[in-house]
Backbone as CSV, one residue per row, in Angstrom:
resi,resn,N_x,N_y,N_z,CA_x,CA_y,CA_z,C_x,C_y,C_z
1,MET,-20.387,-10.677,-7.588,-19.721,-10.550,-6.368,-19.866,-9.800,-5.556
2,ALA,-19.777,-9.608,-4.237,-19.490,-7.947,-3.351,-18.524,-7.727,-2.738
3,THR,-17.986,-7.142,-3.000,-16.975,-6.512,-2.236,-16.886,-6.887,-1.102
4,THR,-15.614,-7.351,-0.650,-15.943,-7.842,1.675,-14.619,-7.095,1.922
5,ILE,-15.439,-6.099,3.261,-14.338,-5.143,3.581,-14.408,-5.697,5.100
6,LEU,-12.914,-6.179,5.883,-13.107,-6.129,7.178,-12.897,-5.060,8.071
7,THR,-13.395,-4.917,8.889,-13.392,-3.533,9.857,-12.583,-4.098,11.251
8,VAL,-11.483,-3.243,11.308,-11.138,-3.905,13.346,-10.743,-2.487,14.119
9,ASP,-11.574,-2.588,14.950,-12.067,-1.766,15.108,-12.573,-1.819,17.096
10,ASP,-11.911,-2.063,18.428,-12.277,-2.242,19.476,-13.623,-1.135,20.197
11,ASP,-13.793,-0.779,19.646,-15.286,0.725,19.845,-16.130,-0.219,18.810
12,VAL,-17.461,-0.746,19.748,-18.330,-0.985,19.311,-19.174,-0.536,18.832
13,HIS,-19.465,0.758,19.130,-20.435,1.519,18.344,-19.751,2.367,17.114
14,LEU,-18.597,2.670,16.905,-17.894,3.252,15.562,-17.873,1.854,14.652
15,GLN,-17.626,0.954,15.700,-18.308,-0.813,14.409,-19.497,-0.596,13.756
16,GLU,-20.337,-0.331,14.695,-21.900,-0.282,13.725,-22.463,0.548,13.437
17,MET,-21.743,1.780,13.427,-22.249,2.988,12.262,-21.119,2.535,11.247
18,LEU,-20.041,2.734,11.215,-19.615,1.918,10.101,-19.812,0.608,8.901
19,GLN,-20.263,-0.455,9.819,-21.084,-1.645,9.020,-22.291,-0.584,8.343
20,LEU,-22.982,-0.077,9.182,-23.983,0.070,8.390,-23.874,1.408,6.655
21,PHE,-23.122,2.175,7.366,-22.574,3.104,5.970,-22.093,2.221,5.261
22,LEU,-20.817,1.111,5.479,-20.716,0.534,4.239,-21.940,-0.642,3.327
23,ILE,-22.219,-1.266,4.457,-23.627,-2.214,3.442,-24.404,-0.817,3.121
24,ALA,-24.788,-0.449,3.381,-25.301,0.993,2.884,-25.449,1.250,1.012
25,GLU,-23.264,1.132,1.305,-22.919,1.883,-0.332,-22.636,0.263,-1.417
26,GLY,-23.369,-0.716,-1.022,-23.287,-2.211,-1.226,-22.100,-3.217,-0.784
27,PHE,-20.930,-2.863,0.015,-20.088,-3.597,0.626,-20.972,-4.606,1.681
28,ASN,-20.199,-6.064,2.176,-20.077,-7.216,2.510,-19.611,-6.664,3.566
29,VAL,-19.625,-6.138,5.001,-18.794,-6.067,5.958,-18.554,-7.480,7.136
30,ASN,-17.477,-7.686,7.346,-17.191,-8.544,8.999,-16.347,-7.589,9.549
31,GLN,-15.958,-7.835,10.928,-16.251,-7.215,11.755,-14.884,-8.161,13.042
32,ALA,-13.878,-7.661,13.308,-12.889,-7.905,14.090,-12.977,-6.997,15.631
33,PHE,-13.187,-7.463,16.410,-12.985,-6.095,18.048,-11.278,-6.300,18.410
34,ASN,-10.651,-6.994,17.697,-9.558,-6.956,18.157,-8.310,-7.296,17.639
35,GLY,-7.081,-7.607,17.879,-5.821,-8.397,17.004,-6.246,-10.020,17.044
36,GLU,-6.587,-10.531,17.908,-6.348,-12.169,18.186,-8.131,-12.631,17.224
37,GLN,-9.035,-11.700,16.672,-10.477,-11.844,16.340,-9.784,-11.130,14.682
38,CYS,-8.809,-10.417,14.262,-8.105,-10.469,12.866,-7.501,-11.460,12.724
39,LEU,-6.704,-11.748,13.400,-5.864,-12.857,12.730,-6.902,-13.875,12.120
40,SER,-7.763,-14.355,13.361,-8.297,-15.820,12.987,-9.110,-15.333,11.827
41,TYR,-9.278,-14.609,11.633,-10.552,-14.807,10.621,-9.477,-14.516,9.425
42,LEU,-8.480,-13.909,9.413,-7.632,-13.845,7.848,-7.323,-14.583,7.957
43,ALA,-6.454,-16.108,8.874,-6.148,-17.440,8.691,-6.919,-17.936,7.627
44,ALA,-8.940,-17.926,7.350,-9.715,-18.635,7.118,-10.117,-17.979,5.625
45,GLU,-10.080,-16.365,5.955,-10.766,-15.902,4.739,-10.095,-14.548,4.421
46,LYS,-10.074,-14.223,2.913,-9.217,-12.897,2.637,-10.670,-12.158,1.814
47,PRO,-10.672,-10.967,3.060,-11.053,-9.688,2.556,-10.667,-8.932,1.342
48,ASP,-11.684,-8.447,0.499,-10.984,-7.365,-0.649,-10.498,-6.019,-0.002
49,LEU,-10.430,-5.439,1.394,-9.788,-4.695,1.884,-10.296,-4.480,3.685
50,ILE,-8.959,-3.873,4.132,-9.168,-3.875,5.567,-8.781,-2.262,5.989
51,LEU,-10.207,-2.227,6.765,-10.139,-0.743,7.697,-9.643,-0.982,9.165
52,LEU,-8.454,-0.872,9.542,-7.845,-0.863,10.394,-7.803,-0.067,11.772
53,ASP,-8.017,0.278,12.932,-7.563,1.405,13.333,-6.318,1.049,14.340
54,ILE,-5.407,2.433,15.166,-4.383,1.916,15.399,-4.245,1.538,17.281
55,GLN,-5.053,2.098,17.744,-5.472,1.879,19.013,-5.993,1.115,19.547
56,MET,-6.003,-0.473,20.298,-6.217,-0.999,20.627,-6.040,-1.490,21.707
57,PRO,-6.960,-2.524,22.706,-6.368,-2.790,23.957,-5.286,-4.042,23.482
58,ASP,-5.286,-4.954,23.236,-4.643,-6.051,23.037,-3.111,-5.827,22.039
59,ILE,-3.709,-5.351,21.167,-2.622,-5.298,20.119,-2.280,-4.078,19.376
60,ASP,-1.341,-3.227,19.596,-1.871,-1.708,18.629,-1.596,-2.288,17.286
61,GLY,-2.694,-1.444,15.735,-2.746,-1.783,14.968,-1.377,-1.448,13.921
62,ILE,-0.836,-1.059,14.529,0.630,-0.753,13.518,1.233,-2.385,13.748
63,THR,1.517,-2.607,15.341,2.037,-4.288,15.351,1.008,-5.265,14.202
64,LEU,0.124,-4.937,14.416,-0.792,-5.895,13.959,-1.111,-6.564,12.422
65,CYS,-0.856,-4.620,11.863,-0.684,-4.653,10.670,0.791,-5.627,10.077
66,ARG,1.864,-5.459,10.760,3.043,-5.978,10.825,2.645,-7.684,10.410
67,GLU,1.587,-8.372,10.897,1.688,-9.427,11.547,0.815,-9.674,10.452
68,ILE,-0.694,-8.894,10.012,-1.069,-9.416,8.799,-0.292,-9.135,7.744
69,ARG,0.289,-8.516,7.363,0.657,-8.410,5.969,2.267,-9.821,5.933
70,THR,1.851,-10.721,6.848,2.943,-12.048,6.322,1.761,-12.972,5.371
71,LEU,0.470,-13.042,5.890,-0.749,-13.490,4.999,-1.143,-12.952,4.328
72,TYR,-0.825,-11.763,3.802,-2.781,-10.495,3.306,-1.783,-9.984,3.161
73,ASN,-2.072,-9.711,1.231,-1.370,-8.550,0.231,-2.271,-7.506,-0.509
74,ARG,-3.352,-7.585,0.565,-4.544,-6.684,-0.150,-4.600,-5.616,0.584
75,PRO,-4.934,-4.524,0.399,-4.907,-3.069,0.886,-5.313,-2.949,2.233
76,ILE,-4.987,-2.165,3.096,-4.276,-2.062,4.416,-4.937,-0.547,4.663
77,LEU,-5.872,-0.463,5.120,-6.596,1.620,5.216,-6.333,1.497,6.659
78,PHE,-5.369,2.348,7.041,-5.867,2.500,8.786,-6.619,3.797,8.920
79,LEU,-7.823,3.428,9.641,-9.100,4.761,10.216,-8.915,4.702,11.577
80,THR,-8.428,6.459,12.079,-7.508,6.392,13.554,-8.063,7.625,13.976
81,GLY,-7.870,7.923,15.410,-7.819,9.778,16.000,-6.777,9.674,15.747
82,ASN,-5.369,9.205,15.772,-4.069,9.655,15.962,-3.755,10.496,14.521
83,THR,-3.632,11.791,14.765,-2.893,12.877,13.801,-1.156,13.085,13.837
84,GLN,-0.488,12.540,14.538,0.989,12.508,14.726,1.097,11.853,13.352
85,GLN,2.781,12.788,12.640,3.154,12.456,11.784,4.438,10.618,11.976
86,GLU,4.301,10.625,13.397,5.445,9.342,13.457,3.975,8.182,13.477
87,ASP,3.053,8.244,14.190,2.337,7.270,13.383,1.611,7.235,11.892
88,MET,1.510,7.958,11.353,1.319,8.420,10.205,2.682,7.191,8.695
89,VAL,3.895,7.770,9.521,5.063,7.263,8.990,4.890,6.338,9.568
90,ASN,4.993,5.238,10.863,4.901,3.745,11.353,3.898,3.100,10.437
91,SER,2.536,3.621,10.573,1.579,2.763,9.391,2.256,2.806,8.288
92,PHE,2.805,3.397,7.663,3.271,2.861,6.161,4.635,2.326,5.960
93,GLN,5.175,2.230,7.377,6.730,1.490,7.039,5.760,-0.516,7.642
94,ALA,4.664,-0.285,8.653,4.093,-1.589,8.639,3.552,-2.812,7.458
95,GLY,3.163,-1.667,6.748,2.262,-2.121,5.248,1.215,-0.963,4.985
96,GLY,0.958,-0.356,5.500,-0.217,0.463,5.193,-0.257,1.041,4.296
97,ASP,-1.327,1.284,3.415,-1.734,1.316,1.715,-2.198,3.224,2.107
98,ASP,-2.891,3.220,3.607,-3.716,5.349,3.574,-4.099,5.218,4.957
99,PHE,-4.188,6.022,4.833,-3.517,6.875,6.391,-5.228,7.658,6.935
100,ILE,-6.469,6.883,7.195,-7.389,8.389,7.077,-7.630,8.649,8.378
101,THR,-7.501,10.022,8.788,-8.068,10.495,10.000,-8.981,10.900,10.760
102,LYS,-9.507,10.017,12.003,-11.241,10.297,12.436,-11.147,11.430,12.817
103,PRO,-12.347,12.670,12.887,-13.242,11.952,12.065,-13.693,12.235,10.826
104,TYR,-13.941,11.163,9.677,-13.608,11.296,8.238,-15.147,12.077,7.551
105,ASN,-14.380,12.006,6.494,-15.685,12.405,5.378,-15.820,10.880,4.680
106,HIS,-16.987,10.901,4.592,-17.439,9.362,4.262,-17.692,9.536,3.119
107,ILE,-17.849,10.722,2.145,-17.814,10.760,0.463,-16.409,10.125,0.487
108,GLU,-15.166,10.927,1.070,-13.744,11.026,1.063,-13.485,9.027,1.213
109,LEU,-13.714,8.765,2.150,-13.269,7.153,2.562,-14.154,6.579,1.602
110,ILE,-14.655,6.669,0.806,-15.954,5.571,-0.013,-15.009,5.765,-1.670
111,ALA,-14.391,7.120,-1.659,-13.443,7.416,-2.827,-12.080,6.579,-2.690
112,ARG,-12.026,6.754,-1.705,-10.293,5.955,-1.112,-10.665,4.372,-1.485
113,ILE,-11.785,3.928,-0.486,-12.101,2.782,-0.875,-11.321,2.169,-2.494
114,HIS,-12.314,2.984,-3.184,-12.856,2.592,-4.499,-11.591,2.319,-5.380
115,SER,-10.379,3.546,-4.629,-9.192,3.627,-5.380,-8.543,2.568,-4.947
116,HIS,-8.235,1.945,-3.882,-7.118,0.967,-3.651,-7.887,-0.449,-4.385
117,LEU,-9.502,-0.542,-3.549,-10.376,-1.838,-4.541,-9.405,-1.753,-6.088
118,ARG,-10.021,-0.703,-7.118,-8.997,-0.549,-8.045,-7.550,-1.423,-8.646
119,TRP,-6.992,-1.077,-8.121,-5.552,-1.114,-8.285,-5.597,-2.453,-7.218
120,GLY,-5.946,-2.863,-6.652,-5.459,-4.192,-6.014,-6.597,-5.121,-7.143
121,LYS,-7.321,-4.920,-7.127,-7.802,-5.423,-8.539,-6.785,-5.833,-10.155
122,LEU,-6.395,-4.651,-10.261,-5.262,-4.536,-11.183,-4.550,-5.702,-11.060
123,LEU,-3.804,-5.559,-9.822,-2.381,-5.526,-9.581,-2.714,-7.659,-9.517
124,VAL,-3.766,-8.037,-9.207,-4.013,-8.976,-8.515,-4.492,-9.705,-10.491
125,GLU,-4.909,-9.151,-11.316,-5.393,-9.495,-12.775,-4.055,-9.524,-13.461
126,THR,-3.397,-9.015,-13.017,-1.921,-8.357,-13.596,-1.429,-9.951,-14.023
127,LYS,-0.658,-9.958,-12.750,-0.293,-11.235,-11.431,-0.442,-12.952,-12.463
128,GLU,-1.811,-12.627,-12.369,-2.240,-14.042,-12.163,-2.957,-14.266,-14.521
129,THR,-2.796,-13.455,-14.747,-2.653,-13.674,-16.482,-1.897,-13.394,-17.002
130,VAL,-0.754,-13.117,-17.145,0.972,-12.752,-17.558,1.529,-12.105,-16.288
131,ASN,3.026,-12.615,-16.887,4.487,-12.623,-15.543,4.795,-11.175,-15.846
132,LYS,4.180,-10.474,-15.994,4.230,-9.066,-16.580,3.341,-7.597,-15.668
133,LEU,3.941,-6.956,-15.109,3.572,-5.834,-14.793,3.362,-4.685,-16.054
134,SER,2.461,-4.794,-16.362,1.842,-3.380,-17.596,1.062,-2.273,-17.095
135,PHE,2.026,-1.081,-17.511,1.375,-0.007,-16.460,0.860,0.930,-17.970
136,PRO,0.265,2.376,-18.633,0.143,2.944,-19.186,2.164,3.470,-19.809
137,GLY,2.775,3.069,-20.821,4.100,3.792,-20.580,5.436,2.788,-20.500
138,LEU,4.490,2.166,-19.545,6.031,1.215,-18.547,5.210,-0.581,-19.406
139,VAL,5.980,-1.185,-19.170,6.195,-2.459,-18.898,7.151,-3.450,-18.539
140,ILE,7.201,-4.215,-17.109,8.175,-4.848,-16.367,7.980,-6.139,-16.548
141,ASP,8.556,-6.943,-17.546,8.401,-8.477,-17.682,9.737,-9.118,-16.323
142,LEU,8.510,-9.860,-15.572,8.847,-10.078,-14.581,9.731,-11.839,-14.350
143,ASP,9.391,-12.657,-15.962,10.264,-13.696,-16.181,11.782,-12.700,-16.449
144,HIS,12.032,-12.182,-17.146,12.946,-11.751,-17.746,13.619,-10.448,-17.275
145,LEU,13.113,-10.190,-16.169,13.979,-8.958,-15.646,14.096,-8.091,-16.377
146,THR,13.351,-7.229,-17.226,13.763,-6.568,-18.513,12.403,-5.176,-18.445
147,VAL,12.970,-4.399,-18.760,11.767,-2.780,-18.733,11.689,-2.324,-19.604
148,ILE,10.604,-1.728,-20.319,9.994,-0.972,-21.097,9.684,0.121,-21.049
149,ALA,10.010,1.668,-21.297,9.723,2.496,-20.570,9.405,3.523,-22.039
150,ASN,7.886,4.019,-22.293,8.358,4.714,-23.477,8.290,3.998,-24.783
151,GLU,7.957,2.714,-24.867,8.623,1.918,-25.782,9.801,1.718,-26.127
152,GLN,10.863,2.141,-25.163,12.055,1.918,-25.493,12.874,1.033,-24.511
153,PRO,13.811,-0.020,-24.711,14.442,-0.943,-23.849,15.323,0.076,-22.591
154,VAL,14.713,-0.026,-21.299,16.014,0.589,-20.174,16.583,-0.574,-19.566
155,THR,18.018,-0.184,-19.663,18.967,-1.033,-18.302,19.136,-0.254,-17.527
156,LEU,18.401,-1.241,-16.374,18.820,-1.031,-15.035,19.758,-1.739,-14.440
157,ALA,20.388,-1.025,-13.607,21.230,-1.652,-12.250,20.842,-2.474,-11.588
158,ALA,20.873,-3.465,-10.693,20.333,-4.092,-9.412,19.688,-3.868,-8.973
159,LYS,20.107,-2.698,-8.870,19.574,-2.103,-6.793,18.064,-1.416,-7.832
160,GLU,18.572,-0.786,-8.418,17.538,0.156,-9.456,15.801,-1.008,-9.651
161,LEU,16.183,-2.388,-10.661,15.449,-2.786,-10.904,14.543,-3.334,-9.261
162,HIS,15.236,-3.673,-8.242,14.682,-4.190,-7.012,14.281,-2.910,-6.763
163,LEU,14.811,-1.897,-6.712,13.665,-0.442,-5.871,12.544,-0.297,-6.886
164,LEU,12.619,-0.700,-8.507,11.078,-0.516,-9.057,10.529,-1.374,-8.814
165,LEU,10.895,-2.706,-8.559,9.849,-4.061,-8.807,9.184,-3.836,-7.266
166,THR,9.803,-3.501,-6.323,8.775,-2.909,-5.238,8.041,-1.758,-5.186
167,LEU,8.068,-0.926,-5.161,7.237,0.021,-6.187,6.236,-0.637,-6.303
168,ALA,6.430,-0.981,-7.614,5.484,-1.110,-9.100,4.819,-1.949,-8.483
169,GLN,5.326,-3.536,-7.416,3.885,-4.605,-7.739,3.293,-4.027,-6.205
170,ASN,3.599,-2.645,-5.965,2.170,-2.573,-4.626,2.134,-1.165,-4.809
171,PRO,0.757,-0.649,-6.086,1.038,1.103,-6.132,0.002,1.279,-4.745
172,LYS,0.695,2.512,-5.561,-0.100,3.008,-4.007,0.362,3.309,-3.019
173,ARG,1.472,1.738,-2.719,1.413,2.276,-0.956,2.727,2.737,-1.258
174,VAL,2.656,3.807,0.091,3.927,4.611,0.557,5.088,3.844,0.837
175,TYR,5.820,4.025,0.702,7.554,3.348,0.943,8.092,4.479,1.748
176,HIS,8.581,4.283,3.515,9.543,5.603,3.759,11.088,4.739,3.448
177,PRO,11.775,5.458,3.259,13.232,5.534,3.033,13.974,4.734,3.635
178,ARG,13.762,4.626,4.720,13.884,3.542,5.469,13.594,1.741,5.195
179,GLN,12.451,2.091,4.680,11.876,0.357,4.659,12.261,0.089,3.335
180,LEU,12.348,1.137,2.652,13.389,0.405,1.082,14.174,0.492,1.309
181,TYR,15.190,1.006,2.243,16.865,0.230,2.707,16.767,-0.901,2.898
182,ASP,15.640,-1.262,3.834,15.646,-2.595,4.770,15.593,-3.757,3.884
183,LEU,14.219,-2.984,2.741,14.148,-4.312,1.577,15.184,-4.845,0.824
184,ILE,15.002,-3.499,0.106,16.885,-3.689,-0.609,18.044,-3.865,-0.279
185,TRP,18.809,-3.269,0.630,19.806,-3.754,0.988,20.145,-4.363,2.134
186,ASN,18.902,-4.715,3.005,18.894,-5.457,3.777,19.861,-5.784,5.066
187,ASP,20.201,-3.957,4.836,21.141,-3.783,6.113,21.075,-2.423,6.506
188,ILE,20.201,-2.480,7.526,19.163,-1.542,8.056,20.206,-0.594,8.781
189,ALA,21.373,-1.121,9.668,22.063,-0.536,10.234,22.779,0.796,9.705
190,SER,23.053,0.082,8.376,24.022,1.105,7.523,22.964,2.093,6.816
191,TYR,22.257,2.136,7.287,21.023,3.229,6.217,21.512,4.283,6.081
192,SER,20.958,4.481,5.013,21.373,6.316,4.079,20.104,6.538,3.621
193,SER,19.157,7.874,3.899,18.411,8.237,3.009,19.331,9.082,1.684
194,ASP,20.308,9.228,1.632,20.714,9.953,0.707,21.282,8.595,-0.529
195,LEU,21.294,7.640,-0.211,21.401,6.767,-1.042,19.930,5.980,-1.666
196,ILE,19.047,6.197,-0.456,18.086,6.154,-1.630,17.819,7.074,-2.659
197,LYS,17.512,8.308,-2.012,17.849,9.856,-3.232,18.210,9.384,-4.215
198,VAL,19.138,9.045,-4.060,20.246,8.782,-5.549,19.757,7.766,-6.589
199,HIS,19.162,6.449,-5.393,18.514,5.335,-6.420,16.970,5.953,-7.402
200,ILE,16.475,6.961,-6.555,15.112,7.499,-7.005,15.338,8.168,-8.625
201,HIS,16.353,9.416,-7.883,16.593,9.896,-8.898,17.264,9.185,-10.688
202,LYS,17.937,8.268,-10.101,18.299,7.669,-10.987,17.602,6.499,-12.020
203,LEU,16.728,6.187,-11.510,15.013,5.380,-11.961,14.583,6.269,-12.598
204,ARG,14.241,7.608,-11.939,13.199,9.335,-12.228,14.080,8.737,-13.964
205,LYS,15.502,9.346,-14.319,15.496,9.729,-15.833,15.914,8.429,-16.516
206,LYS,15.059,7.389,-15.901,15.665,6.225,-16.882,14.104,6.161,-17.431
207,ILE,12.881,6.008,-16.620,11.875,5.529,-16.828,10.838,6.585,-17.053
208,GLU,10.709,8.032,-16.742,10.143,8.939,-16.565,10.317,9.814,-17.649
209,MET,9.341,10.212,-17.971,9.277,10.993,-19.917,10.013,12.364,-19.408
210,ASN,9.383,12.855,-18.000,10.041,13.806,-17.438,10.164,13.379,-15.990
211,PRO,11.664,13.836,-15.496,11.615,12.790,-14.358,11.772,14.274,-12.942
212,ASN,11.588,16.019,-13.440,11.378,16.506,-12.980,9.466,16.535,-12.238
213,LYS,8.748,16.091,-13.449,7.669,15.970,-13.317,7.069,14.461,-12.934
214,PRO,7.165,13.684,-12.399,7.141,12.226,-12.072,5.890,11.751,-12.693
215,ARG,5.497,10.786,-13.709,4.294,10.399,-13.520,4.295,9.120,-12.883
216,TYR,4.784,8.242,-12.360,5.365,7.367,-11.952,6.133,6.824,-10.345
217,ILE,6.573,7.616,-10.228,7.425,7.117,-8.745,7.400,8.370,-7.951
218,GLN,6.483,8.712,-7.245,6.255,10.051,-6.867,6.077,10.227,-5.620
219,THR,6.946,11.104,-4.714,7.595,11.554,-3.615,6.059,12.167,-2.547
220,VAL,6.173,11.560,-1.658,4.881,11.860,-0.167,5.650,12.690,0.248
221,LYS,5.353,14.280,0.088,6.193,14.801,1.198,6.094,14.203,2.167
222,GLY,7.366,14.236,3.370,7.305,14.067,4.959,6.616,12.628,5.209
223,PHE,7.125,12.230,3.736,6.636,10.091,4.342,7.947,8.728,3.294
224,GLY,7.573,9.105,2.049,8.330,8.751,1.297,8.230,8.252,-0.342
225,TYR,8.315,7.380,-1.089,7.510,7.285,-1.971,6.686,6.256,-2.169
226,LYS,6.223,6.353,-3.436,4.900,5.120,-4.226,4.648,5.577,-5.200
227,PHE,4.262,4.162,-5.629,4.007,4.091,-7.241,2.789,5.013,-7.575
228,GLU,2.802,5.417,-8.790,1.061,5.861,-8.944,1.064,6.535,-10.449
229,ILE,-0.226,5.724,-10.871,-0.313,5.782,-12.075,-1.948,6.808,-12.402
230,GLU,-2.184,6.669,-13.430,-3.492,7.568,-13.339,-4.700,6.232,-13.435
231,SER,-5.474,7.268,-12.611,-7.054,6.401,-12.248,-7.701,5.656,-13.912
């Protein structure tokens, strides 16, 4: 069965060009030209991946992404002409998985789409077959809340485990430190980036073979952290 991609953009011309390109690459394509159409479609269907613009007339893409995340957990890639760092940070905080600026290189776009689809499929299959997250050198038992790293049991504090689960259950998604603090400490008014850094440091020391060159929990300079393993 062909992979289905939902494209969300108010620019009709760009939508047509993108649709032709994606169909030529073997994808099924559905289109939404505003936020309302997008949410209506997602209420009935679940595409394998969403390509989302930021600037739209009825609702901006970042706000829309937050709404999408209440009913959809597959990859969302922003395609936008915005290049400001604030927009990139906001898109990741809203739940976006990638940020690609227009005009984009078609080869790079397809490579990124396949990369996110691969990890999305792996995560779904992992959750459906056994209640474990298994990666090369790392196993997280979701039933017993235990962790095996490099064939050795690892003892994690509650916040460290919560942090690891948040990142590992969403491979490749970049989390801003403020977003992690809100999700794990649930007290954004007391936000501390240093506290996040300390917990990331402790977690790396416990699960990484070389904490100075982490394999799993990687820093995305200027944005935050993501869980990454080899393709």
